[in-house]
C-alpha positions as CSV (number, residue, x, y, z in Angstrom):
1,M,0.0,0.0,0.0
2,R,1.3,3.4,-1.0
3,N,2.0,5.8,1.9
4,S,0.0,9.0,1.8
5,K,1.7,12.3,2.0
6,P,1.4,13.8,5.5
7,T,-0.5,17.1,5.7
8,K,-1.7,19.4,8.5
9,P,-5.3,20.3,9.2
10,K,-6.2,23.6,7.4
11,G,-5.9,26.6,9.6
12,T,-3.1,25.2,11.7
13,R,0.7,25.7,11.7
14,D,3.9,24.2,12.7
15,F,6.5,26.3,14.5
16,G,10.2,25.4,14.1
17,P,13.0,26.3,16.6
18,A,13.6,29.7,15.0
19,Q,10.0,30.7,15.1
20,M,9.6,29.3,18.6
21,A,12.5,31.5,19.8
22,K,10.6,34.6,18.5
23,R,7.3,33.4,20.0
24,M,9.0,32.9,23.4
25,Y,10.5,36.4,23.2
26,L,7.0,37.8,22.5
27,L,5.4,35.8,25.2
28,D,8.0,36.5,27.8
29,I,7.4,40.3,27.4
30,I,3.7,39.8,27.8
31,R,4.1,37.5,30.8
32,Q,6.4,40.0,32.5
33,T,4.0,42.9,31.9
34,F,1.0,40.9,33.2
35,R,3.0,40.0,36.3
36,K,4.1,43.6,36.8
37,Y,0.4,44.6,37.1
38,G,-0.4,41.9,39.6
39,F,-1.9,39.1,37.4
40,L,-1.4,35.5,38.4
41,P,-1.0,32.5,35.9
42,L,-3.8,30.0,35.3
43,E,-4.5,27.1,33.0
44,T,-7.7,25.2,32.1
45,P,-8.4,22.1,30.0
46,A,-8.3,22.2,26.2
47,M,-11.9,20.8,26.2
48,E,-15.0,21.9,28.0
49,N,-18.4,20.4,28.3
50,L,-20.6,21.8,25.5
51,S,-23.1,22.9,28.2
52,V,-20.4,25.3,29.4
53,L,-19.5,26.7,25.9
54,T,-22.8,27.0,24.0
55,G,-24.9,30.1,24.4
56,K,-22.0,32.3,25.5
57,Y,-20.8,33.6,22.1
58,G,-24.0,34.3,20.2
59,D,-25.5,32.2,17.5
60,E,-22.6,32.8,15.1
61,G,-20.0,32.0,17.7
62,D,-21.8,28.7,18.6
63,Q,-21.5,27.6,15.0
64,L,-17.7,27.9,15.2
65,L,-17.3,25.5,18.1
66,F,-15.3,22.4,17.4
67,K,-17.3,19.4,18.8
68,I,-15.7,16.2,20.1
69,L,-17.4,12.9,19.4
70,N,-18.1,10.9,22.6
71,S,-15.5,8.1,23.2
72,G,-16.2,4.5,22.3
73,N,-19.4,3.8,20.3
74,Y,-20.7,7.3,20.1
75,L,-23.8,6.2,18.2
76,S,-24.9,3.9,21.0
77,K,-27.3,6.5,22.5
78,V,-28.9,7.2,19.1
79,E,-32.3,5.5,18.8
80,G,-33.3,4.4,15.4
81,D,-31.5,5.3,12.2
82,P,-29.1,8.3,12.6
83,V,-29.9,9.4,9.1
84,T,-33.3,10.4,10.2
85,Y,-31.9,13.0,12.6
86,D,-30.8,16.5,11.6
87,A,-27.5,17.9,12.9
88,Q,-29.1,19.9,15.8
89,S,-31.0,17.0,17.2
90,L,-28.2,14.4,16.7
91,L,-25.4,16.5,18.2
92,P,-26.4,16.1,21.9
93,K,-26.5,12.3,21.5
94,I,-23.0,11.9,20.1
95,A,-21.0,14.9,21.5
96,E,-20.9,16.2,25.0
97,K,-17.6,18.1,24.9
98,G,-15.9,20.7,22.6
99,L,-12.6,22.5,22.2
100,R,-12.6,25.8,24.0
101,Y,-13.5,28.8,21.8
102,D,-11.8,31.3,24.0
103,L,-10.3,31.6,27.5
104,T,-12.8,33.8,29.1
105,V,-15.7,31.4,29.4
106,P,-13.5,28.6,30.8
107,F,-12.1,31.3,33.3
108,A,-15.7,32.1,34.4
109,R,-16.4,28.4,34.9
110,Y,-13.2,28.1,36.9
111,V,-14.2,31.0,39.1
112,V,-17.6,29.6,39.8
113,M,-16.2,26.2,40.7
114,N,-13.4,27.6,42.9
115,R,-15.2,30.6,44.4
116,N,-14.6,29.5,48.0
117,E,-10.8,29.3,47.5
118,I,-10.4,32.5,45.5
119,T,-9.7,35.9,47.0
120,F,-11.6,38.7,45.2
121,P,-10.9,40.7,43.2
122,F,-9.0,38.0,41.4
123,K,-6.5,38.9,38.6
124,R,-5.4,36.1,36.3
125,F,-3.6,35.7,33.0
126,Q,-3.8,32.7,30.8
127,I,-1.8,31.7,27.7
128,Q,-3.1,28.7,25.9
129,P,-4.4,27.6,22.4
130,V,-8.0,28.0,21.4
131,W,-9.9,26.6,18.4
132,R,-12.6,28.0,16.1
133,A,-14.1,26.3,13.1
134,D,-13.7,29.4,11.0
135,R,-12.7,29.6,7.3
136,P,-8.9,29.9,7.3
137,Q,-7.5,33.1,5.7
138,K,-4.6,35.5,6.2
139,G,-4.3,36.3,9.9
140,R,-7.2,33.9,10.8
141,Y,-6.5,30.4,12.0
142,R,-8.5,27.5,13.3
143,E,-6.0,26.9,16.1
144,F,-4.2,29.9,17.6
145,L,-2.7,31.0,20.9
146,Q,-4.5,33.5,23.1
147,C,-3.1,35.6,25.9
148,D,-5.8,36.7,28.3
149,A,-5.7,39.0,31.3
150,D,-8.8,39.3,33.4
151,V,-9.9,40.9,36.7
152,I,-13.1,39.5,38.3
153,G,-14.9,40.7,41.5
154,T,-14.9,44.5,41.0
155,K,-16.8,47.1,38.9
156,S,-14.0,49.7,39.2
157,L,-13.0,51.3,35.9
158,L,-9.5,51.3,37.2
159,C,-9.3,47.8,35.8
160,E,-10.1,49.1,32.3
161,A,-7.6,51.9,32.8
162,E,-4.9,49.4,33.7
163,I,-5.7,47.3,30.6
164,I,-4.9,50.4,28.5
165,M,-1.7,50.9,30.4
166,M,-0.7,47.3,30.0
167,L,-1.4,47.3,26.2
168,N,0.7,50.4,25.6
169,E,3.5,49.0,27.7
170,I,3.5,45.7,25.9
171,F,3.5,47.2,22.4
172,A,6.2,49.8,23.4
173,R,8.5,47.0,24.6
174,L,7.9,45.1,21.4
175,G,8.7,48.1,19.3
176,L,5.2,48.0,17.7
177,E,3.9,51.3,16.4
178,G,1.0,52.4,14.2
179,Y,-1.8,50.8,16.3
180,E,-4.9,52.2,18.0
181,I,-6.7,51.0,21.1
182,A,-10.4,51.4,20.0
183,I,-12.8,51.6,22.9
184,N,-16.6,51.8,23.2
185,N,-19.3,50.9,25.7
186,R,-22.0,48.2,25.3
187,K,-24.3,50.4,27.5
188,F,-24.0,53.1,24.8
189,L,-24.9,50.5,22.2
190,T,-27.9,49.3,24.3
191,G,-29.0,53.0,24.4
192,L,-28.3,53.3,20.7
193,S,-30.7,50.4,20.0
194,A,-33.4,52.1,22.0
195,Y,-32.7,55.4,20.2
196,L,-33.2,53.7,16.9
197,G,-36.6,52.5,18.0
198,Q,-35.4,48.9,18.4
199,P,-35.1,48.4,22.2
200,N,-33.6,45.1,23.5
201,R,-32.2,44.5,20.0
202,E,-28.6,45.5,20.8
203,N,-27.3,42.0,20.1
204,D,-28.6,42.0,16.6
205,L,-27.3,45.6,16.2
206,C,-23.8,44.7,17.6
207,V,-23.4,41.6,15.5
208,A,-24.1,43.6,12.4
209,I,-22.1,46.7,13.0
210,D,-19.2,44.6,14.3
211,K,-18.7,43.7,10.6
212,L,-18.4,47.3,9.3
213,D,-14.7,47.0,8.6
214,K,-15.2,43.6,6.9
215,I,-18.2,44.0,4.7
216,G,-18.8,47.8,4.6
217,Q,-21.7,50.0,5.7
218,E,-24.1,49.1,2.8
219,N,-23.9,45.4,3.6
220,V,-24.3,46.0,7.3
221,Y,-27.4,48.1,6.6
222,Q,-28.8,45.3,4.4
223,E,-28.2,42.8,7.2
224,L,-30.0,45.1,9.7
225,T,-32.9,45.6,7.3
226,T,-33.4,41.8,7.1
227,K,-33.4,41.8,10.9
228,G,-36.3,44.3,11.0
229,F,-34.5,47.6,11.4
230,S,-36.6,50.3,9.6
231,P,-35.2,52.8,7.1
232,E,-35.8,55.5,9.7
233,A,-33.7,53.7,12.2
234,L,-30.8,53.4,9.7
235,T,-31.2,57.1,8.9
236,R,-30.7,57.9,12.6
237,L,-27.8,55.5,12.8
238,S,-25.7,57.0,10.0
239,P,-24.6,60.2,11.8
240,V,-23.7,58.2,14.9
241,L,-21.4,56.0,12.9
242,A,-20.0,59.0,11.0
243,V,-19.1,61.1,14.1
244,S,-15.5,62.3,14.0
245,G,-13.0,64.5,15.8
246,T,-11.0,64.0,19.0
247,N,-12.2,61.7,21.7
248,E,-13.5,64.7,23.7
249,E,-15.3,66.1,20.6
250,K,-17.0,62.8,19.8
251,L,-18.1,62.4,23.4
252,Q,-19.5,65.9,23.5
253,A,-21.3,65.5,20.2
254,L,-22.9,62.2,21.2
255,T,-23.8,63.4,24.7
256,A,-25.9,66.1,23.0
257,V,-27.6,63.6,20.6
258,F,-28.4,61.1,23.4
259,S,-29.4,63.5,26.1
260,G,-32.8,61.8,26.3
261,T,-31.4,58.2,26.4
262,P,-30.1,57.4,29.9
263,E,-28.5,54.1,29.1
264,A,-26.4,55.6,26.3
265,L,-25.4,58.5,28.5
266,T,-24.2,56.1,31.2
267,G,-22.0,54.4,28.6
268,L,-20.6,57.7,27.4
269,N,-19.9,58.9,30.9
270,E,-18.0,55.7,31.7
271,V,-15.8,56.2,28.6
272,Q,-15.1,59.8,29.8
273,E,-14.2,58.5,33.2
274,L,-11.9,55.9,31.8
275,L,-10.0,58.4,29.7
276,G,-9.6,60.5,32.9
277,L,-8.2,57.6,34.9
278,V,-5.6,56.8,32.2
279,K,-4.6,60.4,32.1
280,G,-4.2,60.4,35.9
281,M,-1.8,57.4,35.6
282,E,0.2,59.3,33.0
283,G,-0.8,56.9,30.4
284,N,-0.5,57.3,26.7
285,L,-3.9,58.5,25.4
286,A,-2.6,59.2,21.9
287,T,-3.2,55.5,21.0
288,V,-6.7,55.5,22.4
289,N,-9.6,56.0,20.0
290,F,-13.2,56.2,21.2
291,D,-15.1,54.5,18.3
292,P,-18.9,54.5,18.7
293,S,-19.2,51.9,15.9
294,L,-17.0,49.4,17.8
295,A,-19.4,46.5,18.9
296,R,-17.5,43.3,19.6
297,G,-20.0,40.7,18.5
298,L,-19.8,38.4,21.6
299,S,-23.0,38.7,23.6
300,Y,-21.6,38.6,27.1
301,Y,-20.1,42.1,27.1
302,T,-21.9,44.6,29.2
303,G,-19.7,47.7,29.6
304,I,-16.4,49.1,28.2
305,I,-15.1,47.1,25.2
306,F,-11.6,47.1,23.6
307,E,-10.2,46.3,20.2
308,V,-6.6,46.9,19.1
309,R,-6.1,47.5,15.4
310,M,-3.2,48.2,13.1
311,L,-3.7,51.5,11.4
312,D,-2.4,50.3,8.1
313,G,-5.1,47.7,7.9
314,S,-2.6,45.0,7.2
315,I,-4.3,42.5,9.5
316,G,-7.4,42.1,11.6
317,S,-7.6,43.1,15.3
318,I,-4.7,41.9,17.4
319,C,-6.5,42.3,20.7
320,G,-10.0,42.4,22.0
321,G,-12.0,42.3,25.2
322,G,-14.3,44.2,27.5
323,R,-16.4,44.0,30.6
324,Y,-18.7,41.1,31.2
325,D,-20.6,41.7,34.5
326,D,-23.1,38.9,34.0
327,L,-21.0,36.1,32.7
328,T,-20.6,34.0,35.9
329,G,-24.3,34.4,36.5
330,I,-24.9,32.0,33.7
331,F,-23.1,29.4,35.9
332,G,-25.0,30.2,39.1
333,L,-22.8,32.9,40.5
334,P,-24.5,36.3,40.1
335,D,-23.1,39.7,40.9
336,M,-19.5,38.8,40.0
337,P,-18.4,41.6,37.6
338,G,-15.3,41.1,35.5
339,T,-13.3,42.7,32.7
340,G,-10.4,41.5,30.5
341,I,-8.6,41.4,27.2
342,S,-7.3,38.7,24.9
343,L,-4.2,39.2,22.8
344,G,-3.9,37.4,19.4
345,I,-0.4,36.2,19.6
346,D,-0.3,34.7,16.0
347,R,-1.4,38.0,14.5
348,I,1.0,40.1,16.6
349,Y,3.8,37.7,15.6
350,D,2.9,38.1,11.9
351,V,2.9,41.9,12.2
352,M,6.3,41.8,14.0
353,E,7.8,39.4,11.4
354,A,6.5,41.5,8.5
355,R,8.1,44.6,10.1
356,A,11.3,42.9,11.2
357,L,10.8,43.9,14.8
358,F,12.3,40.8,16.4
359,P,15.9,41.5,17.7
360,E,18.6,39.8,15.7
361,Q,19.9,38.0,18.8
362,V,16.5,36.2,19.2
363,S,17.4,33.1,17.3
364,G,17.1,30.4,19.9
365,S,20.3,28.8,18.5
366,T,23.0,27.2,20.6
367,S,25.8,29.6,21.4
368,A,28.8,27.2,21.1
369,M,29.5,23.8,19.7
370,V,32.5,21.6,20.7
371,V,34.0,19.6,17.8
372,N,34.1,15.8,18.3
373,F,37.5,14.2,17.4
374,G,36.6,10.9,19.0
375,D,38.8,9.3,21.7
376,E,41.7,11.8,21.1
377,N,39.8,14.7,22.6
378,L,36.8,13.0,24.4
379,A,37.9,13.7,27.9
380,F,38.7,17.3,27.1
381,A,35.5,17.8,25.2
382,L,33.3,16.4,28.0
383,A,35.0,18.6,30.5
384,A,34.7,21.7,28.2
385,I,31.0,21.1,27.6
386,A,30.4,20.7,31.4
387,R,32.2,24.0,32.1
388,L,30.3,25.9,29.4
389,R,26.9,24.7,30.7
390,K,27.8,25.5,34.3
391,A,28.6,29.0,33.1
392,G,25.1,29.3,31.7
393,I,26.3,29.2,28.0
394,S,24.0,27.1,25.8
395,S,26.3,24.6,24.1
396,E,26.4,21.2,22.6
397,L,29.0,18.5,21.8
398,Y,28.7,17.1,18.3
399,P,27.5,13.5,19.0
400,D,29.6,11.7,16.4
401,K,33.2,11.6,15.3
402,A,32.9,13.0,11.8
403,K,34.9,15.1,9.3
404,M,35.5,18.6,10.4
405,K,33.7,20.0,7.3
406,K,30.5,18.1,8.3
407,Q,30.6,19.4,11.8
408,L,31.2,23.0,10.7
409,T,28.4,22.7,8.2
410,Y,26.1,21.5,11.0
411,A,27.1,24.5,13.1
412,N,26.6,26.9,10.2
413,R,23.1,25.6,9.3
414,N,22.0,25.7,12.9
415,N,23.3,29.3,13.3
416,I,25.7,28.3,16.1
417,P,28.1,31.3,16.2
418,L,31.1,29.7,17.9
419,V,32.8,26.4,17.3
420,I,35.4,25.1,19.9
421,I,38.2,23.0,18.3
422,A,40.6,20.9,20.4
423,G,42.4,18.1,18.6
424,A,45.3,16.1,20.0
425,E,47.7,18.9,19.4
426,E,45.6,21.5,21.3
427,V,44.9,19.1,24.1
428,G,48.5,18.3,24.5
429,A,49.3,22.0,24.8
430,N,46.3,22.6,27.1
431,K,44.9,25.1,24.5
432,V,41.8,25.5,22.5
433,T,40.9,27.1,19.2
434,I,37.6,29.1,18.9
435,K,36.2,29.7,15.4
436,N,33.8,32.6,14.9
437,M,31.3,31.2,12.4
438,L,30.0,34.7,11.7
439,T,33.3,36.2,10.6
440,G,35.4,33.2,9.9
441,A,38.1,34.4,12.3
442,Q,39.9,31.9,14.6
443,T,41.8,32.4,17.8
444,T,43.8,30.0,20.0
445,I,43.8,30.5,23.7
446,A,44.8,28.8,26.9
447,A,42.1,26.2,27.9
448,G,41.7,28.0,31.3
449,N,40.4,31.1,29.5
450,L,37.7,29.3,27.6
451,I,34.7,30.7,29.5
452,A,35.9,34.3,29.6
453,T,36.8,34.3,25.9
454,V,33.5,32.7,24.8
455,N,31.5,35.2,26.8
456,A,33.4,38.1,25.3
457,M,33.0,36.9,21.8
458,L,29.3,36.3,22.3
459,E,28.9,39.9,23.5
460,K,30.6,41.2,20.4
461,N,28.4,39.1,18.1
């Protein structure tokens, strides 16, 4: 039988050592920043019960859940011919679990299950893969890594202000420029729905206008029309979406328009307060853009919402999040307000790679390799590799006795900058030769100076 060519599932990627070194650099900066602001690490299982996941992301989000077939004979609970069932009625009988769609809902489930052991407010960060049955395209994957930071157990807008502070600090440390932190408030959008004559229809409104940058205003209006929004409502919506100016100017203009809509005014006032808190912490407000069209389609948001976008439009949002004061109530724990963000690591990586923002020294390669001459230098080589590693220098001993050319080629292809050569002649003289693979230069030194010389050469490289 002919072997089939191996392939990866669509929307997934492999990451080799060089890519992983860059990803670890990126993740280390994010972890350090989260810890700096008092967030603690947490992990949850890759799969959750479907009863936990469904109904939390809106109808469209539920369609993107990856379901896991029950183990064993998964058709055993199906009565009659499975062909007679439709997908909706068959699913509960053959699948009880699914891959997590995001990290927020599993976090809420964790909080509910461990509420007696948690001290509130509880600040956690979580860095794990999530899965969505979406159509793969540039910057959109079916498996991708999310970095979440959430605070639960407080309604204070200081939490949202610190999120803006963290985002600016992370991107500054990464050297990432040309982005905006778009903010809005779901309370404003709830009021907007009432203002349009469609009270309690904010979810339909949000799902539609969340697609403005993807499908354009005409198609968004067509979608709203099919959902029952009148032409008069769309006429009233247009100037709201078109409002422009500074954050202060937009807030003033909309405050006047919505003077008779209390819910919308509450949302606008919270945006104003948030900007004041960031200013009080000497935060960078130049990157913050109040965008009244920002909706965030997920149905669990209740207050301030965030989305980080690249201004050049080269990729979709690289971060999103917001306040979700009612999320744990779904699991039987009411009155537990929370807020948080999720960073899209894969998209941030792609932007940094395209802009060559990763430092050159972030290669992940071994720093030094000791050449293997077999028995004639084995004792010396073993001692040398031990000394290098004790000094904290990443190093390796070529495993086989092989021609010098083959060993140097190995070092070159693996981007190992220094090769340590000690044949019988060098060993006899208690010396060692170090070859700089970047410049081709060689230097012979006393064996006792090995560590100091290697460190000095690595600093120059």
